[in-house]
N, C-alpha and C positions, 0 to 999 in steps of 0.2 A: 505493499499500500504506499501510496506517494502522498505528500502533504499537498493538500489543494492550493494552487496558486491563487494569489488576489488578482483581479481583472484590472486594477490599477497598474499592474507591472511590477508586483513585488517579488515574491519568492520563486525561485526556479531550481528544483533538486533533481539530479538525474539518479534515477534508480535503476536505469535499464542494464546495467552490469551484472546485478543479481538478478534480475529478470530473465535476462538471456542465458546467463549461465545455469539456473534452474531447469529451465525450458530445454535446454540440451542435455541435462542430466535425467531427462524424462518426467520431471513433475508436471502436474497440471498447474499452470501459472496464469493468474488473471491480474492484469495491473489496469485499474481503472482511472481514466483521467479526470481529473476534478478542478472546479475553479469556484473559489468563495467569492462572494459579492463585495467584499472588502468596504464596509460601510462607510466608514469615516474617509478612508483614502479617496475612494471613487467619489463621494459626493463632494470632496475638497477639490479634486480635479476639475469637476464639472463645475463646479462654482466659480473657479479661476477662468476657465475657458469661456463661461457666459459673460463674465465681467469684462474679459479682454476683447472677445470678439463682438457683443451687443451691450456691453456697457450696462448690464442689468445684474441685480442680485437675485438671490433665492428667493428672497421675500417678495420680489417683483411679480413672481409667478405663483398661480395655484399649486397646490401639492401634486395634483394630476399632471400639469403642465411641467412642472419640474421633474416629474419622475419620467415623463416621456423623454425629455432632453437626456436623462441618464441612460436610458434604454438605447437612444439613438447614439451615444458615445460608446456604450457596451458593444453594440452590433458592429462599430468601426473599429474598436480598438480591442475587444475581448478575446479577439483569436489570436492575438500577437503570440502570446505564450504557447499556445498549442502550435503555432507554426514554428516557433524556435523549437519545440520539443521535438517536433517532426524532423526537422533538419540535423537534429543532435543525434538522431538515430534511435530515440525512445519507442520501444515496441509496446505500445499501449493498445487495449482494447477500444478504438475510438468509437465504436458502435454503442458503448455504454458510456461515453462521456456526459457528466452531469454538472449542473450549475445549481448553487443553492438557492437561487431566486426561481429555478423551474418550478412549475405548477406541483409535479409531484414531490419534489423536495420540500416545497413549501408547505404541503399539508402534512408531511412529516414532522415539519418543526412545530407546527401547531399542535399536532398530537402529542408529542413531547412535552410542550408546556402545558396542554392540559393535564396530562397524566402527572406532571410533577405537582402541579398545583392541588390535585385531587388527592396527593399523598402528602400533602404538606411541607414539601421540599421547596416548593417557590412561593414566597409570601410578599406581600406589599407592606412597607414601614416607611416612616420618616427617619433620615439618618443622614449623618454627613457623608458626602461623597467627593470624590475627586472631579472638579470641575474645570473644564478647559473653556475660557470665556471666549478664545477664539473660534472654538469649534460650536459654543454654546451647547455642550453636552457633558454628560458624566463619561469618565473612563474607569476602566476598573485599576486597581492596586497595581498590578504587573504591567501596565501601560504606562506608569509614572516611572519617570528616569530620574537620577538625581545628579546635581552638580555641586560640588564643593567650592566654596569661596572662602578665601582667608582673610579678607578684609574688604574695603570699598572697591567694588568690582563694577563696572559699566557693563550692561548686556542689552542686546536687541530684545524687544518683547514685540509679538504681533500686535498690531493695530496702535504702535507708539512710532512717531517720526523719529524722536531723539531717544538714545539709549537710556536704560534706567538703572539707577545705582543699587546695588545690594551690598550687604557685609557691612551694615552700620546698626548699632543698638542705641534707640533713643529712650531717655529716661523723662518722664513728667511726673507730677504730683497730682494726687486727689486730696482736697481739705476734708478734714475729718468732722462729721456734724457734731456740735455741743462742746468741743473742747478746742484748743487753740493748738491743732497739730495738722500734719499731713502725713500721708503714706505716698511714697515715690515706688512707681513701677517701671520696669524696663521691657521694652518690646522692639522686635525688628519691624512691625506692622503697625504703625501709630494710626493708620486710617481705620483701622478695625476698631478703634476704641469707642466708636459711636455706637458699637454693640455689645460694650461691656456691661455686665449684670452683676459682677460682684468683684471683690479684691480677696484674694487668697494668701494665706500666710501660714506657715509651719507652726503647729502649735507648741513646739518647744523652742521658738525663735525669741531669744529674751527682748530683742529690739520691738516686738509687737505685742507683748503680754498685756499691755493696758488697752490695746485696740480691740481685743476680741469681743465680738458682739456688737461693735459700733457700725455706723453707716458713713459712706463717703458720698459727697455731693458731685454728681457729673459735671464738668464746667460748662458743656454745651446744651444739655438738655435739662439740667437742673433736677434730673433724677436721683433719687438717693439709694445707692447700692450697697448691700451688706458687706462687711469685712468678716470672710469665713475662715476656718482653720481646716487644714487637710495635710497629712502626712506625703501626699503626693509632691508637694512643693519642695523644691531644692532651695535649702537656706543660701547655698553658695553661689547660687546663679543670680547675677545683677544685684539687685537690692533685697532680694529674699523675699518680695512681694510681687505676685503675679496678677495681671488683669484677666478676668475671666470673661472670655467671648465665645460661647457655646456654639453658636451659628458658623464659626469660622476657623475652629482649632479643634482637633480631635481629642485632646487631652481636656480642654475645657468642656467638650461635650459630655465627657464622661464624668467631670465633675458636677455638671448641670443635672445629670440622672440622678448622682449621688445625693445632692443637696437640693433637689427639686427646684430649680433655677429656670426663669423663662429663657427663650432663645431667639430672641429678635434677630433677623438678618438685615445687614446694612449695605450688602453688596449683590447687585442682581446678576442675573445670568450672563448679560453682556459685558460684566466688568466695570459697569458704572454704579454709583452710589445710589442707595434707595431713598424714596421721599422722606423717610423715618429719620434721615440724618439732618434735614432742614433745608431750606431754599438754597443757602449758601454752598450746599454740597450736592443736591440732588442733580443727577445725571452726569457728573464729574467721573472721569475715568479713575479707577481705584489707585493707580499709582500717581496721578496727578493731584488725587484729593491727599495724599500722604503729605506733600509739602504745605498744603492749604491746613491742614490739622496742626502740623508743627508751628506754622506762622500763628494760628489762633491761640495756641499754648502759650507761645511766646509773649503774645499781645496780653494775657491773662497772667502772665507772670508765674505760670506753672511749668514752663520747659526747664529741665534740670541738665540738659546737655545730652551729647552723643559721643559714641566712642567707636572705634574699630571693631569688628565681631565676626569670628569665623562660624559659617554657618552652611547648612546643606539645603539647597533649594529643589523644590519638587518641580519636575519640567514634564510636560506633556510630550511623550515620545511621537505622538501624531501631528502635533502642530508647532511645537517648540515653545508654547505658551508656559507662563508660570501658574501652576496648579492652584486654584482656589478653592479651598474647602467650603462647600457650600450645603446647606441644609435643604434636603429634597425628599420628597416622598417618590419612592422608586420600587421596583420589582428586584427581589433578592433570591439567590439559590443558597438554601441551608447546606452547607459543605461538610460540618464536621463528621457525621457518621459516614458519609459516602469517602471521605478522606480517609478514614482509619481503615476502611476495608482496602483502599488502594495501596496502603501502606502494607498491609497484611498480605496482598497478593504477591507482592515482592519478596517480603521476608518469607514467606512459604513456598517459593520457588516457582508460583503460577505464572507469574510475569517476570521476565530477564529484561534487566535494563544493561545495555552494553554502549560506552565501557562501564564497567560495574563501580566505578568511582562516582557515578551519578546516583547511586543508590543512597548514598547519605544525603545528598542534595535533596532528593525524593522525598525523604522520609522528614528532614528537618522542615522543609516548606509546608508539606502537608500536615505537619503535627501541629503548625501555629497558623493555619489557613483562617482567612476571615470569609464571612458569606460573601458570595458574589453578586455584584450589583449588575444585572442584566439589561436595564433600562438605558436606551439611548436617545438623545433628543435630536433625532434625525427624521429625515424623510425617505432616504434610500435604504432599504432593508425590509424585513419582516415585521410588519406593524403587529404589536403585541396583542394576541387574541383574548384581550381582558376588557371588560364593559363596565363604565361607571353606572350605577342604577338609580334612577330617580323614580321613586314611588309617588303616588298619588297623594296630593297636600302635604309633600315634605318640602321643608326649607333648606336653603343652602347652607345653613350653620350647623346642621347635623352631621354626624361622622359620616365619611365616605364610605358608600356601600359598592360593592365589587363582585362580579361573577366572571366566568371564563367559559370558553366553549369552541368547539371546532367550527361553528358558525354563528351569526347572530341570532339565527332562530333557535338554535340550542342553547345558547347564553341566557335568552329570554325564558325558555322553558325551565331553565335551572333557576333563575332569579324568581319566577313565579312560584316554585315549590319552596325555595330557601326563605321567601318572606312572605308566602301564603296571599299572594294578590294574583288577581287575574291577568294573564300575559298582555292582554290587549291595554291595560292600564299602565304598563311598564314603559318608560323612557329609557333607553340605553344610549351610552354615548363610547365608542370605543377610544381605547387610550392612544393618542395620537404618536407616542413613543415607538420605537422599533427596538428589537432585540440586537444585544452584542452579536456581532458577525461571529465570534468565537462559540457562541451556543449553537448555532447552525452547523459551525465546522466541527464541533464535537460529536456531532451525530452521523458524520460522514461514513465511518467504518460499516454502519449498518443500513443507513438510509441509502447510500449508492446501491444496495443490492435489493432494495424494494420494501425496506421496512416501512410501515407497520404490517404490511401484508406478508404472509408467510410463502415467500415465493422460492422457487427452485434455487436460484442465485442464493439466498439468504442461508438456506438449508446446506448448501454445498460449500460456500466460501466463507461463512461465518461461524467462529472467529476467523479474523485475518491471521495469517502467519506472522508477518513481520511488519513493522512501521520503521521506515527511515525518514528521519528529518533532522533538522539542525538543533543542537543543544538550547538554542535560543528559545525554543518553542517547547521546552518542558514543561513550564507552567501553562502559558497561553492556550496550549492546544492538548498535549500529550496527557497531563494530568486530568483534564477536563474530559476528555474521550474516555479515559478509564474509568471516571466516576459516572458519567451519564450512560456510558455503554452496559456498565454492571448493573445500574440501577434499572434501566429501560428494557433491557435483554436477559437479564439474570446471567450473563456472561461477559468475560473480559474481552474486549473488542479485537486483541491480537496477543500472541505469546511472547514475542520479542519486540523491544524498542531498540532501534540502532541510531545511535546519534551520530551525525558526521560532522566533519570540520566545517567551518564558515569561511568562504572565500574571502580573502582580503586583498588589497593591492599590493604592489611589491615592496611598498614602504610598511606594510602590516596595519594600514588603516582600514576601517570598516568602509566598505563602499558606499557612497553617498553622491546623489546627483548634484548637491550643492558643492561639492569638492570636486567634480568633474571627473571622478576616477571610477565610475560606473562603466563595466564593460559589457555590451551587448554581446552574445556568443555569436551571432550571425556576423558581426563584424570582425571577430577573429576568425570565424569560418572563411568568409568571402574576401577579407580584406576590405580597408575603408581609408579614403584620404582624410587629412586634418581638416579641410573644408567642410567634408560632410559630417565629421563629428561635431563641429561647431554649429552647422545648421540644425542638427538634431537638438541640440542644447537650447537653441533659439526656439524651436518648436514646442519646447516642454512647457512646464508650468512654473519655473523658476522665476524670481522677481529678477529685475535688471542687474542689481547689486551681485546677486549670487550667481547669474549669468557670467559676469565678467571673470569673477573667480573660477568657475569652472572652465572657462575657454582659456584661461591663462595656464591653467593646470595641464590641459589637453595639449597646449603648445609645448610645454615642457617635457611632457612624458611621451607624447606621440608627434614630435616634429615633423615626420615623414608618414604620418598616418600609421596604420596597423596593416602589416602585410598579409597575405592570405595564407592561413595555416591549414585550413581543411578540418571537417568534422573529428576525423578519426585522431588526429594529433591533439586537439583539444581534449577530447576525452581522456586520451592515455594520460596528458598532462595532469589533469586533475585528479587522475586515480593513482598518480605515482606518489602524491602525498599520503602522509598517514591519515587514514581516513577518521579515526577516533582520537579525540583530544585535542591536539594543537590545531589552531586555525591555519588556513593554507594562503601563503603570500604568493600570489601568481603573478608571474611577469611573461609578458609576450616572448620574450627571447628564450623563455623555457619551452613555450609551445612550439616555437620555431625549431627547436632541437629535436623534438618529436616528429616535426614535418620531414627533417631529414632522416630519421628512422624509417618513416613511410618509403622515402627514395630508397633506402637500402634494401627494403623488403622488395621493392619492384626488381631491383639489380638482381637479387638472390633468385627471383622466381626467372627472371630472363635466362640465368645461367643454367638453372634447373631444366626449363624447358629445352634448351639447346642440347643438355646431356641425354634427357630422356626421349627427344625427338629423333636423336641420331641413332639411337640403339634400335638393332633388328629384334632383338629378343625384348618380349614386353616386360613391364615391371612385376616384380613378384609381389604376392601377397605379404600383409603385415605379419601374419602369423605363421607363413612359411619361410620367412626371411631371417636366416641367422648371420649375424656380423663374423667375419672370418678374421681379420687381421687386428691388431691391437687398436689402431686408430678407429676403426669402425665400431670396435666393442666399446671404446671411451665415448663416442659421441652419442652412441645408442643408450648407453648407461646415463650419460648426461641428461638425455631427452627423458628418460625414466625417473632421475631423481627430481627434475624439473616439475615433472607432472605431480609426483609426491609432494613437494613444497607447495604447489598450487593448490592442491586438496586440502592441505593442512591450513593454508592460509585463508581459503575460501571459506572454510567452516567457521574460522574466527573472525571472518569480514575485515580481515588485514589485506585490503585490496592493493597497498602499496607494496607488499611483499610479492603478491602474484606479479604485478607489472615489472617489478625489478628482476623477478626470476625469468620472466619470459624474454625481457629485453637483454638480460645477460646472456641469455641461451642463444638468442638469435645473432647477437651482434658479436659478442666474445668468444662463445664455442663455436657455433655453425660458421659465421662468416669468417672471423679472424682466423680460425684455427683449421677447422675440417676442411672447409672448401679451399682454403689456400693449399692444404696438404694434397687434396685429391684432384685439384686441377691438372697437374702433369700428367696423372694418371687416365683420367676421363677425357680430357682435351688432347692427349698424346703430344705434349709440348715440352719434352724432357731435355730438349737441346742438348742432347749428349751427355747429361748429367747421369753418372752412375746410380741406378736406383736400387737401395738395399732390399731385397726380398725378404720380408719377415718368414720366420720359419712356419706359420700357419698360413701363408699366402698360397693361393691355389690359382690355377687357371682361369676361372670365371670372376676374376678380381673386379674387372669393369663392371659386370652385371651386378654383382652384390653391391659395388659401391655407389652405382646409380640408383639401385632401389633404395638404398639405406639414405641417400639424399632426398629422393622422392619422398619417402614416409616421413622423414624429419621436418621438411617443408610444410607437407600437407598437415601433420599433426600440431605443428606450431601455428599454422594458419587458424586450426580449431581452437587451440588454446587462446588465441588473441582475438577471436571472433566478439566475445562478449564487451571487450574493450573497443574494438576497431572494426565495426561490423561492415562498413563500407567497402575498405581496401581489402579485407581479409576475403569477402564475398567475390570480388573482381578477381583476385588472384586464385583463389580455391577453384572458381568455375573454369579457369585457363589450364588447371592440371587435370581436369575431370577426363578429358579424351585419353588419358594415359592412364587412368586407374583400372587396376587389375580387376576383371569381373565385369559383367554388364551391370548397370545402374540405372534407374529412372531418373529423370529431370528432377532436381531437387534444390535445395538452397542449404548451404553451410549452416545457416543458424538453425536448420532443423535436423542437423546431424548429431549424433550422440556426441557429448563431451568426452574428450579422450580421459582413460581411467588408467590408474597405474597397473590395475591388474591384467589388463591387455597387453602389457609391455613387460610382465615379470620375466620372461625370457631374454630381455635385453638389459638386464640389470648385472653389471660388471663392477661391484666395488673397488676390487684390488686395480682394475684399470683407471678407475678416477683418481684412487689414491696415489698410484704410481705416476699419473700423469703431472700430479703437482710438481714433481722433480724435473720433468720432461720441460714444463713451461718456465721454470726458473732458468734451466739451462739454455733454453732458446732465448730468453730475455738477456741473459747475461752475454751471450754469443753476439748477438745485435750489437749490444753495447760495445763489445769488443772490436768488432767490424767498424763501428761509427768511430771510436777513438782513433782508429788508424786510417780514417779516412777511405774505407774501402766500399765503394758505394756500388760497383759492379763486378768487381771481382769476387770469386768464390774461393776462400783460402781453405786451407786444411787446417783443423782445430785438433788439439789433443784434450781429452778429460782424464784428470788424475782423480780416482774416486774410489769408494768400497766395492767390495765384489756384488753386494746385493744392488748397489746403484748401477754398476756396469751391466747387470742383466736387465735391469729396467730400460737403459739407454740402448741396449742391443735389441730389444723387442720394439722401441720406438724409433729405431734408426732411421728409417726413412723419412719420419716426421721431423725429427731433429735437422737432418740435412736440409730438407725442402724448406721449412720454416726458417731456419737459421740462415739460408743462403749460404752454406759452405759447400765444399767439394766432398768432404768427408770427415767423419769424427773417430780419431784414432782414441782408443781406449787403453789406460794403463792403471793397474791395481798394485799398489806398493804392499798391501797386506794380503795378497792372493794367496789362498791355502793350496788350492788345485788349479790344474788348467782349465780355463774357460775359452771357447773357441772365440777366434777375433779379438782376443786380448794380447795387448804387447806385452814382451817380457821387458821391455827397455823402456826408461821414462823419456819424457820429451826433451827435445834438444836444448841446450842451454841457450840463454839469450832470449828468451820467450817474455811477451806480455802477459801477465797471469790475472785473472778475475776470479773472485771467490763467488761460488755458488751457495755453498753452505760449509760448516766445520769439517766435511769430508771430502767435499768435492770441488775442484778447481778446474777453470779451463786455461789452456795455454795456446797463445797465438805467436808463431815465430815473427819476428820483425822484420818486415820486408823494406826493400830499397825504396827511398822516395817518403818514408814516413818521417813526419816533423817531429824528432825526438825532443827537442824544447818544448813543444807543445804539450808532448805526452808527459814530462816531467812536471810541467805546470799543473796538469789535470790531475796527476796523482796526487801532489802536494796539496792541492785545495780539497781533494777527497779526504786526504789524511787530515786535514785542520777540522773538517767536519765530524770525523769519525773520534777524535781525541776526546772532545767534551762529551760525547755520548758514553764513550767506554768509562770515563772517570766519573760519571753520574751514576751509571750502573754500578761501579764499583763500591761507592759511597752507601748505596741503598743496601748492597749485597753483605757489606762489613758493619753496618749500623747494629747497634744492640737490639733494637726492636725486630729487625729481620731475623735474627739468631732465636729469638724467644717467641715471637708472635705470628710471624709468617709462614702460612701452611708449607709442608715439605713439597709439594708438586709446584707451588709458585716459586719457592727458592730454587728448585731445580731449574726451571725455566729461565729464571734471572741468570744462573751459573752458565746455562747454555748460551745464553746472550751475549755475555761476557766473553765467553771462550771463543764464538764467531768473530767478535769484534777484535780480539787478540790476534786471532789467526788473519783476519783481513789487513790489519795494520803492519803486520808482519811481512804479509805478502807485498803490500805496496811499499815498504821500506826496501825490500828485496828487490823489487822492480826498478825502484828509483836509482839503486846503486847499480843495477845491470845497466840501465840507460845511460846512466852517466860515465860508466866505463866505455860504453859503445861510442859515446859522444867524444871523449877523450881520444879513443883510438881511431875515429872516423876522420 
């Protein structure tokens, strides 16, 4: 299951790797494309568009007219994300695509609301909510972000031309009735003091013992407000006395409940001051009113000063507005019992969260969860299916009466039964608010399958197997799906939750349109000019100042635009990062690197087609192919080991390990080693070089080699298919004419995913272990050739090594010659016990350059005329200077007292071996310098 994207262009998550892989493994896979209506974001986008294009605000339209504008925009832009997913190769079941505002989904939302109301889990109450004045809507706790300020800080606030200062503590005094005294209070929000209903002090604070039970006079309204005592007051904060404003502060609201205090609101939903504040403040914006209040206090000689104050500002994640706690009547979901069940599901193992580190986050948040405010003061969304009831002869002053129903008619019947009134005499008014978008999104796992109807899809695919989403949605979406899914269906919505990393820019910043660092995947796939990037910024909804910032950032990061990288390279680049835990810092250069990998895949296929196309004998079957020589056994075993590594990593959802293994096999094993080794054999381009025939080499070498090459490429394409569906399909289809046995026309993505069990006969662990020595010998041999400037010549080299190493080098002899580009490798064993064939009884000639492979193996290259001896001495001296500090550091660690007593024996042995190798190499270098200096002096 994939997190539904918002139609405003929000989230995009590529789940197709796991989907493709599971399908190839033979599982029945359903991946449903879903899109939520993104209530706040979409309404904001459309409102900005209408203001820009028509000069009209939402309030200039009727609700129906505005919703027509939203649907018009949705029909124009809503398919963009689906288009992106198609281009990204996501194999969803497009016939089942659902949108949270579709009629069927909307009916399910209504059904869920009614059921939860009936069970008492949804209730209506007056309470403080997080209010965005810019949106003129409530938002949930988890949609509130915070910003720490250490002192006076100017910040941009929506609706204000000039920046507003925060990080200041203001102190003013209340005069106490009946005595000649005052109580000073401190606040960061003096504009709310018009709503003060009390002053609170700690009962044990000695400064205020004589004030208990007295009253203060409000300087602007002349109201008398009590001085109350409560242990919640922090005596060390400010003056130790706090103003109590229940309608605009969460702690004060709690105090008002405890002490039965009134709760007058002084700030309206649009952020302007209420008439209650008086004509001098009515209609003034809240932060403009702040200074007016301070000025008024100064005039009344009640202002006692201000000072810098570190504070945490609550900010609306949707609008960037400063959150204003407001007292509102809203609909809430009672979460405590459902949250406990969600915690138990994880603790009991019914629900697995991956990575497991998030289980602690899960428990901590759900243990202290608040009830969820689901009312949103918007027009776009699911209008709440609750109706205010007006009974015959009722007055407006009476308590609100509410009912709910799947339709107005059902609600009317419910009201008639509830209040014992004739249905025809009841007047209903539907709540104009809409439900939080996350309420409908939380129903997605089962509603997409036809709930509340018991459809075949619901019975077959619910619960879902796995949810993959970003860790930033653990509270917004995942927890709510688990709570509502369990409550409404009696089952957890899925068995596993996989949190993937979040994609950031190359600097590690969160992608933001205002920063200009948002990357459209289609621009990476097809390429885009800087001019077009900046045109897209202008076409968006940023204000002019943000546009300039975004365009400047684009000019810096993409001066030449974004080059065409292709879908496969982008997918592979994203999966090459650790999927769980750390965020991904994506750079275009990284994606380009994998485009070059795609080019290498094409080159590999061309070579393979050239080989199998020229063969008279057809390619053998995988089951019937037994690798003959050591190199064939090595590459076959490497493929087997790669498949095992992929199987294990896939099960753990460690996709970066899979991509690393597949890339390493294709590039470093198949291309760099095996194909380079086999080219002279398959293309018959030996150019007179003597080819050592391994002892198990037979006459059908070419046939077996071409078959091994074919299956290595074919199986590798299948392994890569979930990650790179387009290029692998194209290349695999080109191989099919040469496939052994008849086969119906099919697609690679429908083929079985390669399994290690089908390649068990290709596993040769000894060859893999022994080839590590061979690779080191090849590396050192190439380095020796480069030191001597031998670019074309193929010299003779000597290997001085142990008998076991000699046997390995003999078995891989032709590979060493071919890949090292040497004429031959003469082998000498100083400690030889018996006679080994092809082993020389005499050591290498004197005056050779020597390179160390390990502590028992060295390569010798006779110095040829024309070699720059002075340059060789310089190179060796530089190498010596690098090795000396390393050896001294290793010796210090080895000889330290801690090492002797605390270091495990196997680690100490490894350190001793490292020191031995360094000593051997340093001695060899010194001997070589001495030989070269002698040769230089005699030359």
